[in-house]
C-alpha positions as semicolon CSV with decimal commas, in nm:
position;residue;x (nm);y (nm);z (nm)
1;X;1,894;-0,019;4,382
2;X;2,177;-0,251;4,282
3;X;1,926;-0,501;4,146
4;X;1,769;-0,231;3,928
5;X;2,108;-0,122;3,797
6;X;2,207;-0,482;3,725
7;X;1,884;-0,541;3,532
8;X;1,937;-0,218;3,337
9;X;2,293;-0,321;3,251
10;X;2,179;-0,660;3,127
11;X;1,881;-0,534;2,924
12;X;2,019;-0,212;2,779
13;X;2,391;-0,286;2,784
14;X;2,582;-0,472;2,516
15;X;2,938;-0,453;2,648
16;X;2,893;-0,703;2,930
17;X;2,885;-1,082;2,882
18;X;2,536;-1,101;3,036
19;X;2,415;-0,818;2,814
20;X;2,540;-0,993;2,502
21;X;2,385;-1,320;2,618
22;X;2,054;-1,143;2,682
23;X;2,054;-0,996;2,329
24;X;2,134;-1,333;2,172
25;X;1,856;-1,507;2,364
26;X;1,612;-1,229;2,278
27;X;1,698;-1,253;1,907
28;X;1,634;-1,628;1,918
29;X;1,300;-1,578;2,096
30;X;1,193;-1,309;1,849
31;X;1,289;-1,533;1,557
32;X;1,094;-1,821;1,711
33;X;0,789;-1,600;1,766
34;X;0,796;-1,482;1,403
35;X;0,822;-1,844;1,290
36;X;0,518;-1,930;1,502
37;X;0,318;-1,647;1,345
38;X;0,414;-1,759;0,994
39;X;0,332;-2,124;1,061
40;X;0,004;-2,028;1,227
41;X;-0,106;-1,863;0,902
42;X;-0,075;-2,196;0,715
43;X;-0,411;-2,372;0,745
44;X;-0,286;-2,732;0,725
45;X;-0,003;-2,670;0,970
46;X;-0,232;-2,484;1,211
47;X;-0,491;-2,764;1,214
48;X;-0,225;-3,025;1,279
49;X;-0,016;-2,845;1,542
50;X;-0,265;-2,594;1,683
51;X;-0,204;-2,684;2,048
52;X;0,176;-2,665;2,014
53;X;0,156;-2,329;1,837
54;X;-0,082;-2,187;2,097
55;X;0,125;-2,304;2,394
56;X;0,446;-2,173;2,236
57;X;0,282;-1,837;2,167
58;X;0,155;-1,805;2,524
59;X;0,499;-1,885;2,667
60;X;0,671;-1,638;2,435
61;X;0,414;-1,370;2,516
62;X;0,472;-1,418;2,890
63;X;0,848;-1,388;2,840
64;X;0,810;-1,071;2,632
65;X;0,568;-0,931;2,891
66;X;0,819;-0,987;3,171
67;X;1,089;-0,825;2,961
68;X;0,860;-0,529;2,889
69;X;0,785;-0,482;3,259
70;X;1,153;-0,508;3,350
71;X;1,240;-0,238;3,098
72;X;0,985;-0,009;3,260
73;X;1,109;-0,100;3,607
74;X;1,480;-0,038;3,557
75;X;1,483;0,300;3,380
76;X;1,449;0,637;3,552
77;X;1,178;0,778;3,325
78;X;0,942;0,491;3,235
79;X;0,707;0,708;3,029
80;X;0,989;0,803;2,793
81;X;1,024;0,435;2,708
82;X;0,651;0,353;2,711
83;X;0,566;0,620;2,455
84;X;0,881;0,577;2,249
85;X;0,876;0,399;1,912
86;X;1,024;0,076;2,047
87;X;0,814;0,095;2,360
88;X;0,498;0,099;2,151
89;X;0,633;-0,186;1,936
90;X;0,708;-0,390;2,249
91;X;0,355;-0,331;2,374
92;X;0,194;-0,420;2,041
93;X;0,401;-0,739;2,039
94;X;0,217;-0,878;2,342
95;X;-0,130;-0,718;2,340
96;X;-0,281;-0,923;2,049
97;X;-0,225;-1,254;2,228
98;X;-0,399;-1,133;2,542
99;X;-0,688;-0,989;2,341
100;X;-0,733;-1,317;2,153
101;X;-0,757;-1,502;2,487
102;X;-0,997;-1,256;2,650
103;X;-1,216;-1,126;2,367
104;X;-1,355;-1,369;2,110
105;X;-1,330;-1,258;1,750
106;X;-1,003;-1,068;1,798
107;X;-0,787;-1,358;1,679
108;X;-0,730;-1,173;1,352
109;X;-0,523;-0,916;1,542
110;X;-0,253;-1,173;1,618
111;X;-0,096;-1,089;1,283
112;X;0,029;-0,771;1,453
113;X;0,278;-0,995;1,632
114;X;0,488;-0,978;1,317
115;X;0,593;-0,633;1,441
116;X;0,822;-0,817;1,680
117;X;1,073;-0,838;1,399
118;X;1,124;-0,461;1,436
119;X;1,268;-0,524;1,780
120;X;1,571;-0,685;1,619
121;X;1,677;-0,341;1,492
122;X;1,718;-0,221;1,848
123;X;1,897;-0,533;1,965
124;X;2,144;-0,524;1,676
125;X;2,196;-0,153;1,743
126;X;2,118;-0,066;1,382
127;X;2,065;0,291;1,500
128;X;2,436;0,339;1,429
129;X;2,332;0,370;1,065
130;X;2,101;0,662;1,144
131;X;2,337;0,904;0,968
132;X;2,303;0,709;0,646
133;X;1,925;0,710;0,690
134;X;1,928;1,087;0,741
135;X;2,135;1,125;0,426
136;X;1,880;0,924;0,227
137;X;1,591;1,128;0,370
138;X;1,767;1,454;0,281
139;X;1,822;1,327;-0,073
140;X;1,457;1,227;-0,111
141;X;1,333;1,561;0,024
142;X;1,568;1,751;-0,207
143;X;1,448;1,541;-0,501
144;X;1,076;1,572;-0,429
145;X;1,006;1,840;-0,693
146;X;1,197;1,661;-0,965
147;X;1,032;1,331;-0,876
148;X;0,690;1,500;-0,870
149;X;0,746;1,640;-1,221
150;X;0,866;1,297;-1,335
151;X;0,557;1,125;-1,191
152;X;0,334;1,393;-1,346
153;X;0,485;1,325;-1,689
154;X;0,445;0,949;-1,640
155;X;0,078;0,993;-1,542
156;X;0,017;1,197;-1,856
157;X;0,186;0,929;-2,066
158;X;-0,026;0,645;-1,924
159;X;-0,348;0,849;-1,954
160;X;-0,280;0,929;-2,320
161;X;-0,163;0,578;-2,411
162;X;-0,447;0,419;-2,214
163;X;-0,700;0,633;-2,400
164;X;-0,540;0,545;-2,733
165;X;-0,556;0,174;-2,651
166;X;-0,923;0,211;-2,556
167;X;-0,994;0,352;-2,902
168;X;-0,782;0,092;-3,085
169;X;-0,871;-0,228;-2,902
170;X;-1,221;-0,162;-2,767
171;X;-1,433;-0,371;-2,533
172;X;-1,383;-0,699;-2,719
173;X;-1,017;-0,714;-2,614
174;X;-1,100;-0,629;-2,252
175;X;-1,042;-0,252;-2,274
176;X;-1,394;-0,182;-2,149
177;X;-1,328;0,172;-2,028
178;X;-1,060;0,440;-2,026
179;X;-0,975;0,384;-1,654
180;X;-0,929;0,012;-1,721
181;X;-0,713;0,094;-2,022
182;X;-0,506;0,330;-1,807
183;X;-0,464;0,046;-1,557
184;X;-0,332;-0,172;-1,840
185;X;-0,094;0,105;-1,947
186;X;0,044;0,135;-1,592
187;X;0,090;-0,241;-1,562
188;X;0,264;-0,251;-1,900
189;X;0,478;0,057;-1,837
190;X;0,607;-0,087;-1,509
191;X;0,679;-0,416;-1,691
192;X;0,467;-0,608;-1,439
193;X;0,247;-0,767;-1,705
194;X;-0,032;-0,945;-1,519
195;X;-0,178;-1,065;-1,848
196;X;-0,541;-1,008;-1,748
197;X;-0,575;-0,767;-2,041
198;X;-0,375;-0,785;-2,363
199;X;-0,403;-0,617;-2,704
200;X;-0,516;-0,828;-2,998
201;X;-0,457;-0,601;-3,297
202;X;-0,119;-0,547;-3,459
203;X;-0,131;-0,172;-3,391
204;X;-0,221;-0,231;-3,026
205;X;0,063;-0,479;-2,982
206;X;0,305;-0,233;-3,142
207;X;0,197;0,038;-2,897
208;X;0,234;-0,212;-2,613
209;X;0,591;-0,285;-2,722
210;X;0,669;0,089;-2,727
211;X;0,523;0,126;-2,375
212;X;0,741;-0,160;-2,250
213;X;1,054;-0,001;-2,394
214;X;0,958;0,334;-2,240
215;X;0,909;0,155;-1,909
216;X;1,263;0,020;-1,912
217;X;1,397;0,365;-1,998
218;X;1,217;0,557;-1,722
219;X;1,312;0,317;-1,443
220;X;1,656;0,478;-1,420
221;X;1,523;0,836;-1,400
222;X;1,416;0,854;-1,032
223;X;1,719;0,647;-0,934
224;X;1,949;0,895;-1,107
225;X;1,774;1,193;-0,944
226;X;1,808;1,054;-0,592
227;X;2,164;0,932;-0,655
228;X;2,271;1,279;-0,769
229;X;2,133;1,432;-0,450
230;X;2,301;1,166;-0,234
231;X;2,634;1,239;-0,402
232;X;2,585;1,611;-0,343
233;X;2,509;1,576;0,029
234;X;2,793;1,326;0,068
235;X;3,038;1,569;-0,090
236;X;2,913;1,846;0,139
237;X;2,957;1,632;0,449
238;X;3,310;1,537;0,345
239;X;3,427;1,900;0,328
240;X;3,621;2,089;0,594
241;X;3,591;2,452;0,698
242;X;3,891;2,672;0,772
243;X;3,868;2,823;1,120
244;X;4,072;3,129;1,011
245;X;3,931;3,249;0,681
246;X;3,607;3,052;0,677
247;X;3,676;2,869;0,352
248;X;3,418;2,588;0,329
249;X;3,515;2,415;0,005
250;X;3,803;2,215;0,153
251;X;3,834;1,842;0,105
252;X;3,819;1,616;0,409
253;X;4,170;1,490;0,329
254;X;4,321;1,840;0,307
255;X;4,588;1,932;0,563
256;X;4,620;2,300;0,467
257;X;4,370;2,566;0,363
258;X;4,380;2,645;-0,010
259;X;4,287;3,007;0,061
260;X;4,502;3,122;0,355
261;X;4,746;2,832;0,389
262;X;4,684;2,771;0,758
263;X;4,726;2,416;0,883
264;X;4,392;2,246;0,937
265;X;4,315;2,064;1,258
């Protein structure tokens, strides 16, 4: 029982020297495993150092497997961990390597090992920022109707301008159909500019310039919508409520209620 508790303290704890050392080592191993996956995707590097990459990957997979089993062993309710988000990530981090060794043709699945980078979020305890994430989600949900209307207007703009460009430029300039012209309008409006299609006439180029300017103008619209909602929810969270009269519009820095004058706790 003491061994199980010690393992749990080392793996899940961060206040002890051994727990901190465990997290540091795990971060280094995860970083190394991600580096191996990236290098393995480079053909020249893979052909030259294939054996080293494979051996390193097998060793790392064995270490992560042992860690995964220890996590299951030391907690009271293993299934809560196994079916949790990080439990599934930990499992997906090791399964592809075993599948590639057992079943031929499954080597393509090893790219899933990149998910190991998500484990760093748990190690660094980034969950402490969950309140900020909730605030952002609330702002996005509150903005969904405004953003939908904005996107609807943008879609109408690109459909109209794409159709106009189809009539002006025609097939000779690459605007072979209205959908392809709409694609060009979207690329131009977002200021991406792949260059695979471009207007040749003076009128078409003038319209393209107008679309580019519109694109720069509309970029700030969704940002402003979400920012306004974030500011609203932030202001609501920073307000106090009087326990006597129920006044809710009190600033977080207030010491006395503006309505009844009682001292705030």
